[in-house]
SEFI-707513 format. One record per residue: residue number from 1; chain; residue in one letter; x, y, z of N, C-alpha, C in turn. Coordinates in steps of 0.1 Angstrom, whole numbers, plus 2048, in hexadecimal, padded with zeros to 3 digits. Example, Ala and Ser with C-alpha at 12.3 -4.5 7.8 and 13.67 -1.06 7.14 Angstrom:
<pts>
nr:1, kette:A, rest:A, neast:884, nnorth:7C7, nup:84E, caeast:87B, canorth:7D3, caup:84E, ceast:884, cnorth:7DF, cup:84E
nr:2, kette:A, rest:S, neast:880, nnorth:7EA, nup:847, caeast:889, canorth:7F5, caup:847, ceast:881, cnorth:800, cup:84F
</pts>
This chain:
<pts>
nr:1, kette:A, rest:M, neast:710, nnorth:886, nup:7DB, caeast:716, canorth:88D, caup:7E6, ceast:71C, cnorth:883, cup:7F1
nr:2, kette:A, rest:F, neast:713, nnorth:87A, nup:7F5, caeast:717, canorth:871, caup:800, ceast:722, cnorth:868, cup:7FB
nr:3, kette:A, rest:C, neast:721, nnorth:863, nup:7EF, caeast:72C, canorth:85A, caup:7E9, ceast:739, cnorth:861, cup:7E8
nr:4, kette:A, rest:G, neast:739, nnorth:86D, nup:7E3, caeast:745, canorth:875, caup:7E2, ceast:74C, cnorth:878, cup:7EF
nr:5, kette:A, rest:L, neast:743, nnorth:87B, nup:7F9, caeast:749, canorth:87E, caup:807, ceast:74E, cnorth:871, cup:80D
nr:6, kette:A, rest:R, neast:748, nnorth:866, nup:80B, caeast:74C, canorth:859, caup:810, ceast:75A, cnorth:855, cup:80A
nr:7, kette:A, rest:F, neast:75B, nnorth:857, nup:7FD, caeast:768, canorth:854, caup:7F6, ceast:773, cnorth:85D, cup:7FC
nr:8, kette:A, rest:D, neast:770, nnorth:869, nup:800, caeast:77B, canorth:871, caup:806, ceast:77E, cnorth:86E, cup:814
nr:9, kette:A, rest:L, neast:774, nnorth:86A, nup:81C, caeast:776, canorth:869, caup:82A, ceast:777, cnorth:85B, cup:830
nr:10, kette:A, rest:S, neast:774, nnorth:851, nup:828, caeast:774, canorth:843, caup:82D, ceast:782, cnorth:83D, cup:82D
nr:11, kette:A, rest:P, neast:78A, nnorth:83F, nup:822, caeast:797, canorth:838, caup:821, ceast:7A0, cnorth:83E, cup:82C
nr:12, kette:A, rest:P, neast:7A9, nnorth:836, nup:831, caeast:7B3, canorth:83B, caup:83B, ceast:7BC, cnorth:845, cup:835
nr:13, kette:A, rest:R, neast:7C3, nnorth:84C, nup:83D, caeast:7CD, canorth:857, caup:838, ceast:7D7, cnorth:851, cup:82F
nr:14, kette:A, rest:D, neast:7DB, nnorth:844, nup:831, caeast:7E5, canorth:83D, caup:82A, ceast:7E3, cnorth:82E, cup:82A
nr:15, kette:A, rest:E, neast:7E9, nnorth:827, nup:821, caeast:7E8, canorth:818, caup:822, ceast:7F6, cnorth:813, cup:822
nr:16, kette:A, rest:P, neast:7FD, nnorth:814, nup:82D, caeast:80B, canorth:810, caup:82D, ceast:80E, cnorth:801, cup:82C
nr:17, kette:A, rest:L, neast:81A, nnorth:7FE, nup:827, caeast:81F, canorth:7F1, caup:827, ceast:82B, cnorth:7F0, cup:830
nr:18, kette:A, rest:R, neast:82C, nnorth:7E5, nup:837, caeast:838, canorth:7E3, caup:83F, ceast:83F, cnorth:7D6, cup:83B
nr:19, kette:A, rest:F, neast:84C, nnorth:7D7, nup:83A, caeast:854, canorth:7CB, caup:836, ceast:85D, cnorth:7C7, cup:842
nr:20, kette:A, rest:N, neast:85B, nnorth:7BB, nup:847, caeast:863, canorth:7B6, caup:852, ceast:86D, cnorth:7AC, cup:84D
nr:21, kette:A, rest:R, neast:879, nnorth:7AF, nup:84C, caeast:883, canorth:7A6, caup:847, ceast:886, cnorth:79B, cup:850
nr:22, kette:A, rest:A, neast:886, nnorth:79D, nup:85D, caeast:889, canorth:792, caup:867, ceast:87E, cnorth:787, cup:866
nr:23, kette:A, rest:R, neast:872, nnorth:78B, nup:864, caeast:867, canorth:781, caup:864, ceast:864, cnorth:77D, cup:855
nr:24, kette:A, rest:Q, neast:86A, nnorth:784, nup:84B, caeast:867, canorth:781, caup:83D, ceast:858, cnorth:782, cup:83A
nr:25, kette:A, rest:K, neast:852, nnorth:78D, nup:83F, caeast:844, canorth:790, caup:83D, ceast:842, cnorth:79E, cup:838
nr:26, kette:A, rest:I, neast:836, nnorth:7A0, nup:832, caeast:832, canorth:7AD, caup:82D, ceast:824, cnorth:7AF, cup:834
nr:27, kette:A, rest:Y, neast:823, nnorth:7BB, nup:83A, caeast:816, canorth:7BF, caup:841, ceast:810, cnorth:7CA, cup:839
nr:28, kette:A, rest:I, neast:803, nnorth:7C9, nup:837, caeast:7FC, canorth:7D2, caup:82E, ceast:7F0, cnorth:7D8, cup:836
nr:29, kette:A, rest:Y, neast:7EE, nnorth:7E5, nup:836, caeast:7E3, canorth:7EC, caup:83C, ceast:7D9, cnorth:7ED, cup:831
nr:30, kette:A, rest:N, neast:7D0, nnorth:7E3, nup:82F, caeast:7C8, canorth:7E1, caup:823, ceast:7BA, cnorth:7E7, cup:825
nr:31, kette:A, rest:F, neast:7B6, nnorth:7F1, nup:81D, caeast:7A9, canorth:7F7, caup:81E, ceast:7A0, cnorth:7F0, cup:814
nr:32, kette:A, rest:K, neast:795, nnorth:7EA, nup:819, caeast:78C, canorth:7E2, caup:810, ceast:780, cnorth:7EB, cup:80D
nr:33, kette:A, rest:H, neast:77D, nnorth:7ED, nup:801, caeast:771, canorth:7F4, caup:7FC, ceast:76D, cnorth:7F0, cup:7EE
nr:34, kette:A, rest:R, neast:761, nnorth:7F2, nup:7EB, caeast:75C, canorth:7F0, caup:7DE, ceast:756, cnorth:7FD, cup:7D9
nr:35, kette:A, rest:W, neast:75D, nnorth:803, nup:7CF, caeast:759, canorth:810, caup:7CA, ceast:74A, cnorth:810, cup:7C5
nr:36, kette:A, rest:W, neast:745, nnorth:805, nup:7C1, caeast:738, canorth:804, caup:7BB, ceast:72D, cnorth:802, cup:7C6
nr:37, kette:A, rest:N, neast:731, nnorth:800, nup:7D2, caeast:727, canorth:7FE, caup:7DD, ceast:72B, cnorth:807, cup:7E9
nr:38, kette:A, rest:P, neast:727, nnorth:814, nup:7E9, caeast:72B, canorth:81D, caup:7F3, ceast:723, cnorth:81B, cup:800
nr:39, kette:A, rest:F, neast:719, nnorth:811, nup:800, caeast:711, canorth:80F, caup:80C, ceast:716, cnorth:804, cup:815
nr:40, kette:A, rest:E, neast:71F, nnorth:7FC, nup:810, caeast:724, canorth:7F1, caup:818, ceast:72F, cnorth:7F7, cup:822
nr:41, kette:A, rest:R, neast:732, nnorth:7EF, nup:82C, caeast:73C, canorth:7F3, caup:836, ceast:74A, cnorth:7F2, cup:830
nr:42, kette:A, rest:W, neast:751, nnorth:7FD, nup:82F, caeast:75F, canorth:7FD, caup:82A, ceast:768, cnorth:7FC, cup:837
nr:43, kette:A, rest:R, neast:773, nnorth:7F5, nup:836, caeast:77B, canorth:7F3, caup:842, ceast:789, cnorth:7F0, cup:83F
nr:44, kette:A, rest:V, neast:792, nnorth:7F2, nup:848, caeast:7A0, canorth:7EE, caup:847, ceast:7A2, cnorth:7E0, cup:84C
nr:45, kette:A, rest:V, neast:7A9, nnorth:7D8, nup:844, caeast:7AB, canorth:7CA, caup:847, ceast:7BB, cnorth:7C8, cup:846
nr:46, kette:A, rest:P, neast:7C2, nnorth:7CA, nup:851, caeast:7D1, canorth:7C8, caup:850, ceast:7D4, cnorth:7B9, cup:84E
nr:47, kette:A, rest:V, neast:7DD, nnorth:7B6, nup:845, caeast:7E1, canorth:7A9, caup:842, ceast:7F0, cnorth:7A7, cup:842
nr:48, kette:A, rest:A, neast:7F4, nnorth:79B, nup:844, caeast:803, canorth:798, caup:843, ceast:804, cnorth:78C, cup:83A
nr:49, kette:A, rest:Y, neast:80F, nnorth:78C, nup:831, caeast:812, canorth:781, caup:828, ceast:821, cnorth:77E, cup:829
nr:50, kette:A, rest:D, neast:825, nnorth:772, nup:826, caeast:833, canorth:76E, caup:825, ceast:839, cnorth:775, cup:819
nr:51, kette:A, rest:W, neast:846, nnorth:779, nup:81A, caeast:84D, canorth:780, caup:80F, ceast:84E, cnorth:777, cup:803
nr:52, kette:A, rest:S, neast:84E, nnorth:76A, nup:805, caeast:84F, canorth:760, caup:7F9, ceast:843, cnorth:761, cup:7F1
nr:53, kette:A, rest:Q, neast:838, nnorth:766, nup:7F5, caeast:82B, canorth:767, caup:7EE, ceast:82A, cnorth:774, cup:7E6
nr:54, kette:A, rest:V, neast:834, nnorth:77D, nup:7E7, caeast:832, canorth:78A, caup:7E1, ceast:839, cnorth:78B, cup:7D3
nr:55, kette:A, rest:R, neast:832, nnorth:790, nup:7C9, caeast:837, canorth:793, caup:7BC, ceast:834, cnorth:7A1, cup:7B8
nr:56, kette:A, rest:A, neast:83B, nnorth:7A7, nup:7AF, caeast:839, canorth:7B5, caup:7AB, ceast:834, cnorth:7B5, cup:79C
nr:57, kette:A, rest:E, neast:82A, nnorth:7BE, nup:79A, caeast:825, canorth:7C0, caup:78C, ceast:825, cnorth:7CF, cup:789
nr:58, kette:A, rest:A, neast:82B, nnorth:7D2, nup:77E, caeast:82B, canorth:7E0, caup:779, ceast:81D, cnorth:7E3, cup:772
nr:59, kette:A, rest:W, neast:818, nnorth:7EF, nup:774, caeast:80B, canorth:7F2, caup:76D, ceast:80C, cnorth:800, cup:767
nr:60, kette:A, rest:K, neast:804, nnorth:802, nup:75D, caeast:803, canorth:80F, caup:756, ceast:7F5, cnorth:811, cup:752
nr:61, kette:A, rest:Q, neast:7F0, nnorth:81D, nup:754, caeast:7E2, canorth:820, caup:750, ceast:7E2, cnorth:82D, cup:749
nr:62, kette:A, rest:R, neast:7DB, nnorth:82D, nup:73E, caeast:7DA, canorth:839, caup:735, ceast:7CB, cnorth:83E, cup:736
nr:63, kette:A, rest:G, neast:7C9, nnorth:84B, nup:735, caeast:7BC, canorth:851, caup:734, ceast:7BD, cnorth:85E, cup:72E
nr:64, kette:A, rest:A, neast:7B1, nnorth:864, nup:72C, caeast:7B0, canorth:871, caup:726, ceast:7A8, cnorth:87B, cup:72E
nr:65, kette:A, rest:T, neast:7AB, nnorth:887, nup:72D, caeast:7A3, canorth:891, caup:734, ceast:798, cnorth:896, cup:72A
nr:66, kette:A, rest:A, neast:78E, nnorth:89D, nup:72F, caeast:783, canorth:8A2, caup:727, ceast:788, cnorth:8AB, cup:71C
nr:67, kette:A, rest:Q, neast:794, nnorth:8B2, nup:71F, caeast:799, canorth:8BB, caup:715, ceast:7A2, cnorth:8B4, cup:70B
nr:68, kette:A, rest:G, neast:7A4, nnorth:8A7, nup:70C, caeast:7AC, canorth:8A0, caup:702, ceast:7BA, cnorth:89D, cup:707
nr:69, kette:A, rest:G, neast:7BE, nnorth:8A1, nup:713, caeast:7CB, canorth:89F, caup:718, ceast:7CD, cnorth:890, cup:71C
nr:70, kette:A, rest:V, neast:7D9, nnorth:88B, nup:71C, caeast:7DC, canorth:87D, caup:71F, ceast:7E1, cnorth:87D, cup:72E
nr:71, kette:A, rest:I, neast:7DB, nnorth:873, nup:735, caeast:7E0, canorth:870, caup:743, ceast:7E6, cnorth:862, cup:743
nr:72, kette:A, rest:I, neast:7F2, nnorth:861, nup:748, caeast:7F9, canorth:854, caup:749, ceast:7FD, cnorth:852, cup:758
nr:73, kette:A, rest:K, neast:7F8, nnorth:847, nup:75E, caeast:7FC, canorth:844, caup:76B, ceast:803, cnorth:836, cup:76B
nr:74, kette:A, rest:W, neast:80D, nnorth:834, nup:774, caeast:814, canorth:827, caup:774, ceast:818, cnorth:825, cup:782
nr:75, kette:A, rest:G, neast:81C, nnorth:818, nup:785, caeast:821, canorth:815, caup:792, ceast:824, cnorth:806, cup:793
nr:76, kette:A, rest:V, neast:825, nnorth:801, nup:79F, caeast:828, canorth:7F3, caup:7A2, ceast:81D, cnorth:7EE, cup:7AC
nr:77, kette:A, rest:V, neast:818, nnorth:7E2, nup:7A9, caeast:80F, canorth:7DC, caup:7B2, ceast:815, cnorth:7CF, cup:7B7
nr:78, kette:A, rest:L, neast:814, nnorth:7CD, nup:7C4, caeast:819, canorth:7C0, caup:7CA, ceast:80D, cnorth:7B6, cup:7CA
nr:79, kette:A, rest:S, neast:810, nnorth:7AB, nup:7C4, caeast:806, canorth:7A0, caup:7C3, ceast:80A, cnorth:795, cup:7CD
nr:80, kette:A, rest:I, neast:800, nnorth:790, nup:7D4, caeast:802, canorth:786, caup:7DE, ceast:7FD, cnorth:779, cup:7D7
nr:81, kette:A, rest:V, neast:806, nnorth:76F, nup:7D6, caeast:802, canorth:762, caup:7CF, ceast:800, cnorth:757, cup:7D9
nr:82, kette:A, rest:A, neast:7F8, nnorth:74E, nup:7D6, caeast:7F6, canorth:742, caup:7DF, ceast:803, cnorth:73A, cup:7DF
nr:83, kette:A, rest:P, neast:806, nnorth:735, nup:7EB, caeast:813, canorth:72E, caup:7EC, ceast:815, cnorth:723, cup:7E2
nr:84, kette:A, rest:G, neast:820, nnorth:722, nup:7DB, caeast:823, canorth:718, caup:7D2, ceast:81D, cnorth:71A, cup:7C4
nr:85, kette:A, rest:T, neast:816, nnorth:725, nup:7C2, caeast:810, canorth:727, caup:7B5, ceast:812, cnorth:736, cup:7B1
nr:86, kette:A, rest:N, neast:80D, nnorth:73A, nup:7A5, caeast:80D, canorth:748, caup:7A1, ceast:7FF, cnorth:74D, cup:7A1
nr:87, kette:A, rest:K, neast:7F6, nnorth:747, nup:7A8, caeast:7E8, canorth:74C, caup:7A8, ceast:7E7, cnorth:758, cup:7B2
nr:88, kette:A, rest:V, neast:7E3, nnorth:763, nup:7AD, caeast:7E3, canorth:76F, caup:7B5, ceast:7D6, cnorth:76F, cup:7BE
nr:89, kette:A, rest:I, neast:7D9, nnorth:771, nup:7CB, caeast:7CE, canorth:772, caup:7D5, ceast:7CB, cnorth:780, cup:7DA
nr:90, kette:A, rest:D, neast:7D5, nnorth:789, nup:7D8, caeast:7D3, canorth:796, caup:7DD, ceast:7DC, cnorth:7A0, cup:7D6
nr:91, kette:A, rest:R, neast:7D9, nnorth:7AC, nup:7D5, caeast:7E2, canorth:7B6, caup:7CF, ceast:7E2, cnorth:7C3, cup:7D7
nr:92, kette:A, rest:F, neast:7EE, nnorth:7CA, nup:7D8, caeast:7F0, canorth:7D6, caup:7DF, ceast:7F9, cnorth:7E0, cup:7D7
nr:93, kette:A, rest:R, neast:7F5, nnorth:7EC, nup:7D8, caeast:7FD, canorth:7F6, caup:7D1, ceast:80A, cnorth:7F9, cup:7D8
nr:94, kette:A, rest:L, neast:815, nnorth:7F8, nup:7D2, caeast:822, canorth:7FC, caup:7D8, ceast:825, cnorth:80B, cup:7D5
nr:95, kette:A, rest:S, neast:823, nnorth:80F, nup:7C8, caeast:826, canorth:81D, caup:7C5, ceast:81E, cnorth:821, cup:7B9
nr:96, kette:A, rest:T, neast:81C, nnorth:82E, nup:7B8, caeast:815, canorth:834, caup:7AD, ceast:81D, cnorth:840, cup:7A9
nr:97, kette:A, rest:M, neast:81F, nnorth:842, nup:79C, caeast:824, canorth:84E, caup:796, ceast:832, cnorth:852, cup:79D
nr:98, kette:A, rest:G, neast:83B, nnorth:849, nup:79E, caeast:847, canorth:84D, caup:7A4, ceast:851, cnorth:842, cup:7A5
nr:99, kette:A, rest:A, neast:854, nnorth:83D, nup:7B0, caeast:85F, canorth:834, caup:7B2, ceast:85E, cnorth:827, cup:7AA
nr:100, kette:A, rest:N, neast:853, nnorth:822, nup:7A7, caeast:850, canorth:816, caup:7A0, ceast:85A, cnorth:80B, cup:7A1
nr:101, kette:A, rest:E, neast:861, nnorth:807, nup:797, caeast:86B, canorth:7FB, caup:798, ceast:876, cnorth:7FE, cup:7A2
nr:102, kette:A, rest:H, neast:87A, nnorth:80A, nup:7A4, caeast:884, canorth:80D, caup:7AD, ceast:880, cnorth:80A, cup:7BC
nr:103, kette:A, rest:A, neast:873, nnorth:80D, nup:7BF, caeast:86E, canorth:80A, caup:7CC, ceast:86F, cnorth:7FB, cup:7CE
nr:104, kette:A, rest:W, neast:86A, nnorth:7F3, nup:7C4, caeast:86B, canorth:7E4, caup:7C5, ceast:879, cnorth:7DF, cup:7C7
nr:105, kette:A, rest:A, neast:882, nnorth:7E5, nup:7BF, caeast:890, canorth:7E0, caup:7C1, ceast:895, cnorth:7E3, cup:7CF
nr:106, kette:A, rest:Y, neast:892, nnorth:7EF, nup:7D4, caeast:896, canorth:7F3, caup:7E2, ceast:890, cnorth:7E9, cup:7EC
nr:107, kette:A, rest:V, neast:884, nnorth:7E6, nup:7EB, caeast:87D, canorth:7DC, caup:7F4, ceast:883, cnorth:7CE, cup:7F3
nr:108, kette:A, rest:C, neast:886, nnorth:7CA, nup:7E7, caeast:88C, canorth:7BC, caup:7E5, ceast:89A, cnorth:7BC, cup:7EB
nr:109, kette:A, rest:T, neast:8A2, nnorth:7C6, nup:7E9, caeast:8AF, canorth:7C6, caup:7EE, ceast:8AE, cnorth:7C6, cup:7FD
nr:110, kette:A, rest:Y, neast:8A6, nnorth:7CE, nup:803, caeast:8A4, canorth:7CE, caup:812, ceast:8A0, cnorth:7C0, cup:817
nr:111, kette:A, rest:M, neast:896, nnorth:7BA, nup:811, caeast:891, canorth:7AD, caup:816, ceast:89B, cnorth:7A2, cup:814
nr:112, kette:A, rest:Q, neast:8A3, nnorth:7A2, nup:809, caeast:8AD, canorth:798, caup:806, ceast:8BB, cnorth:79A, cup:80C
nr:113, kette:A, rest:Q, neast:8BF, nnorth:7A6, nup:80D, caeast:8CD, canorth:7A9, caup:811, ceast:8CE, cnorth:7B1, cup:81E
nr:114, kette:A, rest:G, neast:8C4, nnorth:7B8, nup:822, caeast:8C4, canorth:7BF, caup:82E, ceast:8C7, cnorth:7CE, cup:82C
nr:115, kette:A, rest:P, neast:8C5, nnorth:7D6, nup:836, caeast:8C7, canorth:7E5, caup:835, ceast:8D5, cnorth:7E9, cup:832
nr:116, kette:A, rest:S, neast:8DF, nnorth:7E1, nup:835, caeast:8ED, canorth:7E4, caup:832, ceast:8F0, cnorth:7E5, cup:823
nr:117, kette:A, rest:A, neast:8E8, nnorth:7DF, nup:81B, caeast:8EA, canorth:7DF, caup:80C, ceast:8E3, cnorth:7EB, cup:805
nr:118, kette:A, rest:L, neast:8DD, nnorth:7F3, nup:80D, caeast:8D5, canorth:7FF, caup:808, ceast:8DB, cnorth:80C, cup:80C
nr:119, kette:A, rest:P, neast:8D9, nnorth:816, nup:805, caeast:8DC, canorth:824, caup:809, ceast:8D4, cnorth:827, cup:816
nr:120, kette:A, rest:P, neast:8D9, nnorth:830, nup:81E, caeast:8D2, canorth:833, caup:82A, ceast:8C4, cnorth:838, cup:827
nr:121, kette:A, rest:P, neast:8BA, nnorth:834, nup:82E, caeast:8AC, canorth:838, caup:82B, ceast:8AA, cnorth:846, cup:831
nr:122, kette:A, rest:G, neast:8A0, nnorth:84D, nup:82C, caeast:89C, canorth:85A, caup:831, ceast:894, cnorth:858, cup:83D
nr:123, kette:A, rest:E, neast:88F, nnorth:863, nup:842, caeast:887, canorth:863, caup:84E, ceast:87A, cnorth:85B, cup:84B
nr:124, kette:A, rest:P, neast:876, nnorth:852, nup:854, caeast:869, canorth:84C, caup:852, ceast:85D, cnorth:856, cup:852
nr:125, kette:A, rest:Q, neast:854, nnorth:853, nup:84A, caeast:848, canorth:85D, caup:849, ceast:83D, cnorth:857, cup:852
nr:126, kette:A, rest:D, neast:836, nnorth:860, nup:859, caeast:82B, canorth:85D, caup:861, ceast:81F, cnorth:85C, cup:858
nr:127, kette:A, rest:P, neast:818, nnorth:850, nup:857, caeast:80D, canorth:84F, caup:84D, ceast:801, cnorth:858, cup:851
nr:128, kette:A, rest:N, neast:801, nnorth:85D, nup:85E, caeast:7F6, canorth:865, caup:862, ceast:7F9, cnorth:874, cup:860
nr:129, kette:A, rest:A, neast:805, nnorth:877, nup:85C, caeast:808, canorth:886, caup:85A, ceast:802, cnorth:88A, cup:84D
nr:130, kette:A, rest:V, neast:7FA, nnorth:894, nup:84D, caeast:7F4, canorth:89A, caup:841, ceast:7F6, cnorth:8A9, cup:840
nr:131, kette:A, rest:P, neast:7F6, nnorth:8AE, nup:834, caeast:7F7, canorth:8BD, caup:833, ceast:7EB, cnorth:8C4, cup:839
nr:132, kette:A, rest:W, neast:7EE, nnorth:8D0, nup:83F, caeast:7E3, canorth:8D7, caup:845, ceast:7D8, cnorth:8DB, cup:83C
nr:133, kette:A, rest:Y, neast:7DB, nnorth:8DC, nup:82F, caeast:7D0, canorth:8E1, caup:826, ceast:7C8, cnorth:8D5, cup:820
nr:134, kette:A, rest:N, neast:7CB, nnorth:8C9, nup:823, caeast:7C3, canorth:8BE, caup:81E, ceast:7B9, cnorth:8B9, cup:827
nr:135, kette:A, rest:L, neast:7AD, nnorth:8BF, nup:826, caeast:7A2, canorth:8BD, caup:830, ceast:79D, cnorth:8AF, cup:82F
nr:136, kette:A, rest:A, neast:79C, nnorth:8A9, nup:823, caeast:797, canorth:89B, caup:822, ceast:7A0, cnorth:892, cup:82A
nr:137, kette:A, rest:L, neast:7AD, nnorth:893, nup:828, caeast:7B6, canorth:88A, caup:830, ceast:7B6, cnorth:88D, cup:83F
nr:138, kette:A, rest:R, neast:7B4, nnorth:899, nup:842, caeast:7B3, canorth:89C, caup:851, ceast:7A7, cnorth:896, cup:857
nr:139, kette:A, rest:L, neast:79C, nnorth:894, nup:850, caeast:790, canorth:88E, caup:855, ceast:790, cnorth:87F, cup:853
nr:140, kette:A, rest:A, neast:799, nnorth:87A, nup:84B, caeast:79A, canorth:86B, caup:849, ceast:79F, cnorth:864, cup:855
nr:141, kette:A, rest:P, neast:79C, nnorth:857, nup:857, caeast:7A0, canorth:850, caup:862, ceast:7B0, cnorth:84E, cup:862
nr:142, kette:A, rest:K, neast:7B6, nnorth:84F, nup:86E, caeast:7C4, canorth:84D, caup:86F, ceast:7C8, cnorth:83F, cup:86E
nr:143, kette:A, rest:V, neast:7D4, nnorth:83C, nup:86A, caeast:7D9, canorth:82F, caup:869, ceast:7DC, cnorth:829, cup:877
nr:144, kette:A, rest:K, neast:7D6, nnorth:81E, nup:87A, caeast:7D7, canorth:818, caup:887, ceast:7D8, cnorth:809, cup:885
nr:145, kette:A, rest:W, neast:7E5, nnorth:804, nup:886, caeast:7E7, canorth:7F5, caup:884, ceast:7E1, cnorth:7EE, cup:891
nr:146, kette:A, rest:P, neast:7DC, nnorth:7E2, nup:88F, caeast:7D8, canorth:7DA, caup:89B, ceast:7E5, cnorth:7D8, cup:8A4
nr:147, kette:A, rest:D, neast:7E3, nnorth:7D9, nup:8B1, caeast:7EE, canorth:7D8, caup:8BA, ceast:7F8, cnorth:7CC, cup:8B8
nr:148, kette:A, rest:A, neast:7F2, nnorth:7C1, nup:8B7, caeast:7FA, canorth:7B5, caup:8B5, ceast:802, cnorth:7B5, cup:8A8
nr:149, kette:A, rest:M, neast:7FC, nnorth:7BA, nup:89D, caeast:802, canorth:7BB, caup:890, ceast:80D, cnorth:7C6, cup:890
nr:150, kette:A, rest:D, neast:80A, nnorth:7D1, nup:897, caeast:814, canorth:7DC, caup:898, ceast:820, cnorth:7D7, cup:89E
nr:151, kette:A, rest:I, neast:81F, nnorth:7CF, nup:8A9, caeast:82B, canorth:7CA, caup:8B0, ceast:832, cnorth:7C0, cup:8A7
nr:152, kette:A, rest:E, neast:82B, nnorth:7B7, nup:8A1, caeast:831, canorth:7AC, caup:899, ceast:838, cnorth:7B2, cup:88D
nr:153, kette:A, rest:S, neast:832, nnorth:7BC, nup:887, caeast:838, canorth:7C2, caup:87B, ceast:845, cnorth:7CA, cup:87D
nr:154, kette:A, rest:R, neast:847, nnorth:7CE, nup:88A, caeast:853, canorth:7D6, caup:88D, ceast:85E, cnorth:7CE, cup:894
nr:155, kette:A, rest:T, neast:85C, nnorth:7C1, nup:897, caeast:865, canorth:7BA, caup:89F, ceast:86A, cnorth:7AD, cup:898
nr:156, kette:A, rest:A, neast:875, nnorth:7A7, nup:89D, caeast:87A, canorth:79B, caup:898, ceast:873, cnorth:78F, cup:8A0
nr:157, kette:A, rest:P, neast:873, nnorth:783, nup:89A, caeast:86D, canorth:778, caup:8A2, ceast:875, cnorth:774, cup:8AE
</pts>
């Protein structure tokens, strides 16, 4: 019971990524947890990396339901590599079950050519906005970037 409740209420409402073209950086609202140790302190560790360290990896996962149905999930993970190498030091989910390679292409175009090379974006989504019926997300902690990182990720140098 405790573990299930903790898995529902401890993660933040969202784990947003921010791409700052002017600074050539990516900012990640990173939730650190170990599923096998529900008693340790889980926390958000916001991090920033240079754009030159980012690589994309496509993934696909297959599974089965108890009734014999097949479940297939896919997406794109952003891997952060050590400077000058291909040694992965961190990974973050970019998308799941949807935009996949198209989201990566959009991000790359934005970071390399700027917003003028893209179709007009839609309205930005508030990571703290949750549906009224989702009680677990309503009780989950809101996304709150550290003040210094919030300003840096939204401004030019």
